[in-house]
ROGUFI-970337 format. One record per residue (C-alpha): residue number from 1; x, y, z. Coordinates in pm, 1 decimal, always signed. Example, Ala and Ser with C-alpha at 12.3 -4.5 7.8 and 13.67 -1.06 7.14 Angstrom:
<sites>
[site 1,[+1230.0,-450.0,+780.0]]
[site 2,[+1367.0,-106.0,+714.0]]
</sites>
This chain:
<sites>
[site 1,[+10276.6,-8382.0,+11409.4]]
[site 2,[+10205.6,-8609.9,+11087.1]]
[site 3,[+10476.8,-8851.3,+11159.7]]
[site 4,[+10276.4,-8952.0,+11511.8]]
[site 5,[+9969.6,-8837.8,+11394.2]]
[site 6,[+9761.2,-9193.3,+11486.3]]
[site 7,[+9906.5,-9152.3,+11855.4]]
[site 8,[+9784.3,-8815.5,+11825.1]]
[site 9,[+9431.8,-8911.2,+11714.2]]
[site 10,[+9424.2,-9111.0,+11965.5]]
[site 11,[+9529.3,-8933.2,+12230.2]]
[site 12,[+9215.2,-8657.6,+12088.1]]
[site 13,[+8965.6,-8955.6,+12160.5]]
[site 14,[+9122.3,-9041.0,+12513.7]]
[site 15,[+9115.6,-8623.8,+12606.8]]
[site 16,[+8738.5,-8623.3,+12518.0]]
[site 17,[+8644.7,-8965.4,+12662.2]]
[site 18,[+8815.9,-8825.2,+12993.6]]
[site 19,[+8653.7,-8466.8,+13001.8]]
[site 20,[+8319.9,-8632.0,+12862.5]]
[site 21,[+8290.8,-8832.3,+13149.0]]
[site 22,[+8432.3,-8613.3,+13445.8]]
[site 23,[+8219.9,-8284.1,+13352.8]]
[site 24,[+7897.1,-8408.7,+13144.6]]
[site 25,[+7817.4,-8047.9,+13187.0]]
[site 26,[+8042.6,-7952.7,+12869.7]]
[site 27,[+7853.5,-8205.8,+12614.8]]
[site 28,[+7583.4,-7961.0,+12538.1]]
[site 29,[+7879.2,-7636.6,+12455.2]]
[site 30,[+8069.6,-7958.0,+12297.4]]
[site 31,[+7803.9,-8038.1,+12076.8]]
[site 32,[+7718.4,-7702.6,+11940.4]]
[site 33,[+8113.4,-7649.1,+11851.8]]
[site 34,[+8102.2,-7993.0,+11629.1]]
[site 35,[+7993.9,-7819.9,+11284.5]]
[site 36,[+8200.7,-7471.7,+11335.4]]
[site 37,[+8514.2,-7738.3,+11427.9]]
[site 38,[+8382.7,-7971.6,+11168.6]]
[site 39,[+8385.7,-7651.0,+10894.7]]
[site 40,[+8741.2,-7523.8,+10982.0]]
[site 41,[+8879.7,-7870.2,+10950.6]]
[site 42,[+8734.6,-7923.7,+10604.2]]
[site 43,[+8841.5,-7544.6,+10502.3]]
[site 44,[+9196.9,-7660.4,+10582.8]]
[site 45,[+9129.4,-7976.1,+10413.7]]
[site 46,[+9020.1,-7795.6,+10082.1]]
[site 47,[+9323.6,-7590.0,+10153.4]]
[site 48,[+9537.3,-7853.7,+10041.1]]
[site 49,[+9345.2,-7938.2,+9737.0]]
[site 50,[+9475.6,-7742.9,+9397.3]]
[site 51,[+9083.2,-7629.4,+9382.9]]
[site 52,[+9165.9,-7534.4,+8972.3]]
[site 53,[+9169.4,-7932.7,+8914.1]]
[site 54,[+8851.7,-7967.3,+9103.3]]
[site 55,[+8634.9,-8024.5,+8758.8]]
[site 56,[+8882.5,-8279.8,+8631.3]]
[site 57,[+8755.3,-8522.8,+8957.1]]
[site 58,[+8396.2,-8444.0,+8813.0]]
[site 59,[+8473.9,-8607.6,+8470.3]]
[site 60,[+8632.4,-8948.1,+8665.7]]
[site 61,[+8303.1,-9148.3,+8578.8]]
[site 62,[+8443.5,-9511.5,+8710.1]]
[site 63,[+8536.7,-9356.2,+9008.8]]
[site 64,[+8198.8,-9210.5,+9112.8]]
[site 65,[+7991.7,-9506.3,+8976.7]]
[site 66,[+8191.5,-9697.9,+9195.3]]
[site 67,[+8127.9,-9493.9,+9497.0]]
[site 68,[+7746.7,-9466.6,+9374.9]]
[site 69,[+7705.3,-9854.3,+9330.8]]
[site 70,[+7890.8,-9913.6,+9646.3]]
[site 71,[+7724.5,-9672.6,+9915.9]]
[site 72,[+7335.9,-9744.7,+9730.6]]
[site 73,[+7338.4,-10081.4,+9586.4]]
[site 74,[+7557.8,-10293.2,+9793.6]]
[site 75,[+7571.8,-10046.7,+10129.9]]
[site 76,[+7168.7,-10111.1,+10204.1]]
[site 77,[+7194.0,-10524.6,+10126.7]]
[site 78,[+7437.4,-10535.8,+10351.2]]
[site 79,[+7289.1,-10253.9,+10603.2]]
[site 80,[+6929.0,-10473.3,+10579.0]]
[site 81,[+7116.6,-10816.1,+10678.2]]
[site 82,[+7291.8,-10657.8,+10964.1]]
[site 83,[+6969.3,-10473.6,+11105.0]]
[site 84,[+6833.2,-10821.4,+11122.8]]
[site 85,[+7056.2,-10811.8,+11443.8]]
[site 86,[+6818.1,-10523.8,+11613.2]]
[site 87,[+6504.4,-10564.5,+11420.8]]
[site 88,[+6304.5,-10669.5,+11744.7]]
[site 89,[+6312.6,-10332.7,+11886.8]]
[site 90,[+6171.0,-10046.0,+11617.9]]
[site 91,[+6390.3,-9772.9,+11832.7]]
[site 92,[+6726.8,-9968.9,+11766.3]]
[site 93,[+6630.5,-10024.1,+11434.2]]
[site 94,[+6519.9,-9655.8,+11300.9]]
[site 95,[+6878.0,-9553.8,+11452.8]]
[site 96,[+7095.1,-9823.6,+11298.6]]
[site 97,[+6917.2,-9757.8,+10922.2]]
[site 98,[+6957.6,-9387.8,+10972.6]]
[site 99,[+7331.6,-9378.4,+10999.1]]
[site 100,[+7417.6,-9692.6,+10788.9]]
[site 101,[+7218.5,-9561.6,+10514.7]]
[site 102,[+7399.1,-9219.9,+10475.6]]
[site 103,[+7755.0,-9213.6,+10350.1]]
[site 104,[+7991.0,-8921.3,+10482.4]]
[site 105,[+8069.9,-8642.8,+10284.4]]
[site 106,[+8254.3,-8438.7,+10565.6]]
[site 107,[+8555.8,-8575.4,+10752.6]]
[site 108,[+8544.3,-8905.3,+10539.1]]
[site 109,[+8775.0,-8686.7,+10264.0]]
[site 110,[+8995.9,-8584.3,+10575.4]]
[site 111,[+9092.2,-8929.5,+10676.5]]
[site 112,[+9077.5,-9056.8,+10349.3]]
[site 113,[+9351.4,-8802.5,+10261.8]]
[site 114,[+9569.4,-8875.3,+10596.4]]
[site 115,[+9600.2,-9251.8,+10430.3]]
[site 116,[+9698.9,-9159.9,+10089.8]]
[site 117,[+9301.0,-9171.0,+9934.6]]
[site 118,[+9198.2,-8920.1,+9626.4]]
[site 119,[+9076.3,-8611.1,+9798.6]]
[site 120,[+9023.0,-8447.7,+9512.6]]
[site 121,[+8748.6,-8756.3,+9361.8]]
[site 122,[+8557.3,-8729.9,+9695.9]]
[site 123,[+8517.5,-8369.2,+9709.9]]
[site 124,[+8403.1,-8400.7,+9341.9]]
[site 125,[+8150.2,-8704.1,+9479.9]]
[site 126,[+8034.6,-8499.4,+9770.4]]
[site 127,[+7759.8,-8343.9,+9599.2]]
[site 128,[+7620.3,-8653.5,+9418.6]]
[site 129,[+7646.4,-8853.8,+9724.6]]
[site 130,[+7454.4,-8606.2,+9923.8]]
[site 131,[+7185.8,-8562.2,+9664.7]]
[site 132,[+7131.8,-8947.6,+9638.2]]
[site 133,[+7106.0,-8965.5,+9947.9]]
[site 134,[+6819.4,-8750.7,+10029.0]]
[site 135,[+6675.1,-8923.6,+9763.6]]
[site 136,[+6718.8,-9247.8,+9859.9]]
[site 137,[+6673.4,-9284.5,+10244.5]]
[site 138,[+6300.4,-9244.1,+10271.1]]
[site 139,[+6250.7,-9506.5,+10009.3]]
[site 140,[+6514.9,-9732.6,+10203.9]]
[site 141,[+6333.9,-9630.5,+10494.7]]
[site 142,[+6004.0,-9700.9,+10326.7]]
[site 143,[+6098.5,-10044.4,+10247.1]]
[site 144,[+6292.5,-10155.1,+10587.9]]
[site 145,[+6056.5,-9980.6,+10828.7]]
[site 146,[+5735.0,-9841.7,+10655.2]]
[site 147,[+5552.6,-9539.4,+10511.5]]
[site 148,[+5370.9,-9400.6,+10787.9]]
[site 149,[+5756.4,-9368.1,+10963.8]]
[site 150,[+5903.2,-9195.2,+10670.5]]
[site 151,[+5649.3,-8939.2,+10711.0]]
[site 152,[+5727.2,-8822.3,+11017.4]]
[site 153,[+6093.0,-8710.0,+10921.7]]
[site 154,[+6175.0,-8382.8,+10803.9]]
[site 155,[+6518.2,-8383.6,+10559.5]]
[site 156,[+6577.9,-8039.6,+10562.6]]
[site 157,[+6902.0,-8066.6,+10813.3]]
[site 158,[+7060.5,-8249.7,+10510.4]]
[site 159,[+7043.6,-7916.0,+10270.9]]
[site 160,[+7214.3,-7708.0,+10554.9]]
[site 161,[+7467.4,-7931.3,+10672.9]]
[site 162,[+7573.1,-7914.2,+10285.9]]
[site 163,[+7567.3,-7567.2,+10310.1]]
[site 164,[+7734.0,-7497.2,+10643.5]]
[site 165,[+7997.9,-7817.5,+10628.6]]
[site 166,[+8094.4,-7813.3,+10269.3]]
[site 167,[+8009.4,-7537.2,+10024.4]]
[site 168,[+8113.0,-7252.4,+10257.5]]
[site 169,[+8444.5,-7407.0,+10361.3]]
[site 170,[+8460.4,-7485.2,+9977.5]]
[site 171,[+8434.8,-7146.4,+9880.9]]
[site 172,[+8678.1,-6984.2,+10177.7]]
[site 173,[+8938.7,-7215.9,+10029.2]]
[site 174,[+8930.5,-7109.5,+9706.1]]
[site 175,[+8959.0,-6745.5,+9763.4]]
[site 176,[+9248.0,-6812.7,+10029.6]]
[site 177,[+9421.4,-6959.9,+9724.5]]
[site 178,[+9349.1,-6722.0,+9491.0]]
[site 179,[+9461.4,-6458.1,+9727.3]]
[site 180,[+9768.7,-6648.7,+9810.5]]
[site 181,[+9866.5,-6668.0,+9417.1]]
[site 182,[+9862.9,-6301.9,+9393.6]]
[site 183,[+10026.4,-6208.9,+9775.2]]
[site 184,[+10303.6,-6347.6,+9978.1]]
[site 185,[+10037.0,-6271.1,+10296.5]]
[site 186,[+9794.1,-6506.5,+10158.1]]
[site 187,[+10090.3,-6754.9,+10083.8]]
[site 188,[+10178.4,-6775.8,+10468.6]]
[site 189,[+9826.9,-6760.2,+10620.9]]
[site 190,[+9742.0,-7081.4,+10334.8]]
[site 191,[+10084.3,-7257.0,+10484.1]]
[site 192,[+9964.4,-7194.1,+10827.1]]
[site 193,[+9571.4,-7329.9,+10784.8]]
[site 194,[+9779.2,-7642.6,+10641.2]]
[site 195,[+10004.9,-7692.6,+10905.2]]
[site 196,[+9710.0,-7668.8,+11115.5]]
[site 197,[+9589.8,-8005.3,+11003.7]]
[site 198,[+9659.8,-8251.7,+11259.5]]
[site 199,[+9607.2,-8025.3,+11543.2]]
[site 200,[+9233.1,-7933.6,+11406.8]]
[site 201,[+9182.0,-8308.8,+11367.7]]
[site 202,[+9251.4,-8397.0,+11727.4]]
[site 203,[+9012.7,-8110.5,+11855.1]]
[site 204,[+8724.4,-8263.5,+11624.7]]
[site 205,[+8794.2,-8559.6,+11773.6]]
[site 206,[+8787.8,-8441.5,+12101.1]]
[site 207,[+8482.6,-8226.0,+12076.0]]
[site 208,[+8286.0,-8501.9,+11946.1]]
[site 209,[+8352.9,-8752.5,+12198.1]]
[site 210,[+8305.2,-8496.1,+12479.0]]
[site 211,[+7963.1,-8384.5,+12335.3]]
[site 212,[+7819.2,-8752.4,+12322.2]]
[site 213,[+8022.4,-9013.9,+12531.0]]
[site 214,[+7822.4,-8934.1,+12865.3]]
[site 215,[+7502.5,-8959.0,+12740.5]]
[site 216,[+7598.5,-9298.0,+12577.5]]
[site 217,[+7768.3,-9402.3,+12920.2]]
[site 218,[+7414.4,-9320.5,+13072.2]]
[site 219,[+7193.5,-9537.0,+12802.4]]
[site 220,[+7461.9,-9825.5,+12749.7]]
[site 221,[+7297.8,-10123.6,+12840.5]]
[site 222,[+6995.6,-10043.5,+12605.5]]
[site 223,[+7291.9,-9962.4,+12347.0]]
[site 224,[+7495.8,-10261.4,+12352.5]]
[site 225,[+7289.1,-10438.3,+12097.0]]
[site 226,[+7391.9,-10218.8,+11808.7]]
[site 227,[+7757.3,-10190.9,+11920.2]]
[site 228,[+7828.3,-10491.8,+11752.6]]
[site 229,[+7597.5,-10400.7,+11452.0]]
[site 230,[+7856.8,-10109.7,+11360.5]]
[site 231,[+8200.4,-10283.9,+11438.1]]
[site 232,[+8088.0,-10586.7,+11201.8]]
[site 233,[+7996.6,-10313.3,+10938.9]]
[site 234,[+8344.7,-10163.9,+10955.5]]
[site 235,[+8489.0,-10531.9,+10947.7]]
[site 236,[+8271.7,-10574.2,+10607.5]]
[site 237,[+8239.3,-10311.9,+10445.3]]
[site 238,[+8657.9,-10222.6,+10437.1]]
[site 239,[+8734.9,-10558.9,+10217.3]]
[site 240,[+8416.2,-10506.3,+10026.5]]
[site 241,[+8547.0,-10124.7,+9923.8]]
[site 242,[+8885.9,-10245.5,+9835.1]]
[site 243,[+8712.8,-10534.6,+9584.2]]
[site 244,[+8485.5,-10282.6,+9484.0]]
[site 245,[+8776.8,-10018.3,+9375.1]]
[site 246,[+8992.2,-10322.5,+9232.9]]
[site 247,[+8694.1,-10432.2,+9030.8]]
[site 248,[+8616.4,-10114.7,+8874.6]]
[site 249,[+8988.2,-10065.5,+8756.2]]
[site 250,[+9052.4,-9770.7,+9023.3]]
[site 251,[+9440.4,-9696.5,+9092.6]]
[site 252,[+9566.5,-9683.0,+9485.3]]
[site 253,[+9432.6,-9360.2,+9586.1]]
[site 254,[+9100.6,-9418.4,+9430.2]]
[site 255,[+9064.4,-9762.2,+9557.6]]
[site 256,[+9149.9,-9607.3,+9933.8]]
[site 257,[+8913.4,-9321.3,+9877.7]]
[site 258,[+8620.6,-9575.3,+9797.1]]
[site 259,[+8706.6,-9800.6,+10083.5]]
[site 260,[+8681.2,-9513.9,+10322.5]]
[site 261,[+8355.7,-9403.8,+10128.5]]
[site 262,[+8202.4,-9741.1,+10235.3]]
[site 263,[+8307.3,-9746.2,+10586.3]]
[site 264,[+8245.8,-9365.6,+10702.5]]
[site 265,[+7854.3,-9277.2,+10761.0]]
[site 266,[+7709.8,-8922.0,+10750.3]]
[site 267,[+7629.4,-8957.1,+11149.7]]
[site 268,[+7663.4,-8593.7,+11223.4]]
[site 269,[+7457.0,-8468.0,+10958.8]]
[site 270,[+7189.1,-8731.8,+11033.4]]
[site 271,[+7146.2,-8619.9,+11398.6]]
[site 272,[+6959.4,-8344.3,+11376.9]]
[site 273,[+6737.5,-8561.7,+11167.1]]
[site 274,[+6672.6,-8828.1,+11419.5]]
[site 275,[+6632.8,-8545.1,+11682.1]]
[site 276,[+6329.1,-8417.4,+11545.8]]
[site 277,[+6174.8,-8792.3,+11557.7]]
[site 278,[+5843.2,-8834.7,+11785.3]]
[site 279,[+5937.7,-8859.7,+12143.8]]
[site 280,[+5860.6,-9256.9,+12100.7]]
[site 281,[+6210.2,-9288.2,+11975.6]]
[site 282,[+6388.0,-9041.5,+12242.3]]
[site 283,[+6671.4,-9320.2,+12247.2]]
[site 284,[+6713.2,-9329.9,+11860.5]]
[site 285,[+7001.4,-9044.5,+11845.8]]
[site 286,[+7210.9,-9198.2,+12104.2]]
[site 287,[+7197.4,-9468.9,+11856.1]]
[site 288,[+7344.1,-9255.0,+11648.4]]
[site 289,[+7614.4,-9141.3,+11837.4]]
[site 290,[+7723.1,-9477.7,+11952.8]]
[site 291,[+7807.9,-9503.9,+11577.9]]
[site 292,[+7989.8,-9161.3,+11570.1]]
[site 293,[+8216.5,-9288.9,+11856.4]]
[site 294,[+8331.1,-9635.5,+11744.6]]
[site 295,[+8335.8,-9498.5,+11372.1]]
[site 296,[+8572.0,-9271.2,+11486.7]]
[site 297,[+8853.7,-9539.3,+11677.0]]
[site 298,[+8799.6,-9723.7,+11363.0]]
[site 299,[+8909.1,-9442.3,+11118.5]]
[site 300,[+9227.6,-9388.3,+11339.0]]
[site 301,[+9310.9,-9735.6,+11305.4]]
[site 302,[+9223.1,-9731.7,+10910.7]]
[site 303,[+9430.9,-9424.6,+10873.6]]
[site 304,[+9731.1,-9665.1,+10948.7]]
[site 305,[+9572.2,-9986.7,+10800.4]]
[site 306,[+9478.3,-9934.0,+10495.3]]
[site 307,[+9780.2,-9772.5,+10341.5]]
[site 308,[+9911.7,-10144.0,+10410.2]]
[site 309,[+9631.4,-10301.3,+10297.3]]
[site 310,[+9653.5,-10140.0,+9954.4]]
[site 311,[+10027.3,-10054.6,+9910.3]]
[site 312,[+10156.0,-9794.5,+9629.7]]
[site 313,[+10268.7,-10052.6,+9450.6]]
[site 314,[+9965.7,-10268.6,+9410.0]]
</sites>
């Protein structure tokens, strides 16, 4: 399955697309399943990371500094320029800003690891990225949209998502690793969970697409203007992330991880925030969802592409 993982991920996307369009009634149950499925996926990812070495990743200030500058200095400047495409429509603008200004802290670890990126350092950076976006997103929204809009936003889903999707799977993985060192049964459980990585990723892709594709299809004409913004963002951020990693003197796994962090956004975490906006912004959640669909396709491509752009001998 690992040898054919990209083909399997494309199959997962296609399955979600087919099911979501054929049976739109499944959208709500699939949406409820996103966070549990994602938590299990992250649990298996964390099992493959020697958590006893995680403390060393926290001390890599060059990597953490590169991620911080890329995501909170370079990305906002790029997003502001790209957002001019939809600046005439405040609903589209708000949706685009919410999703592109927030770096991913969950499945970026999985995709980066599949492409040979440094999972340990990305995991160590997750709390920093989460805290920074909680503090800086209101500032960026105030600068780009205005203070009155910022006062209508509640930011508690950030903390809730971090606890459910990152903290709990991380604790469970740590306990499993401890159990595995003391028991043959624990070793078998650890091996079985890690072997489930590829099918779990296929399931995650299928569930996310199933939950959202019908709603996007119904409003496609209104959302089409946001699609090129997301596509151009990916095209810009891949070389921007690679150049930032090389400028910082990072190794190959570090450069790959930085590139994925620059591209991947926190759509599944910010979606609850956007859903809580006033009724006038009822289209904004679908603007966020469209980014998710485009990004998932891009991630499947980048798992194959990034190792070729940043080869081991670089």
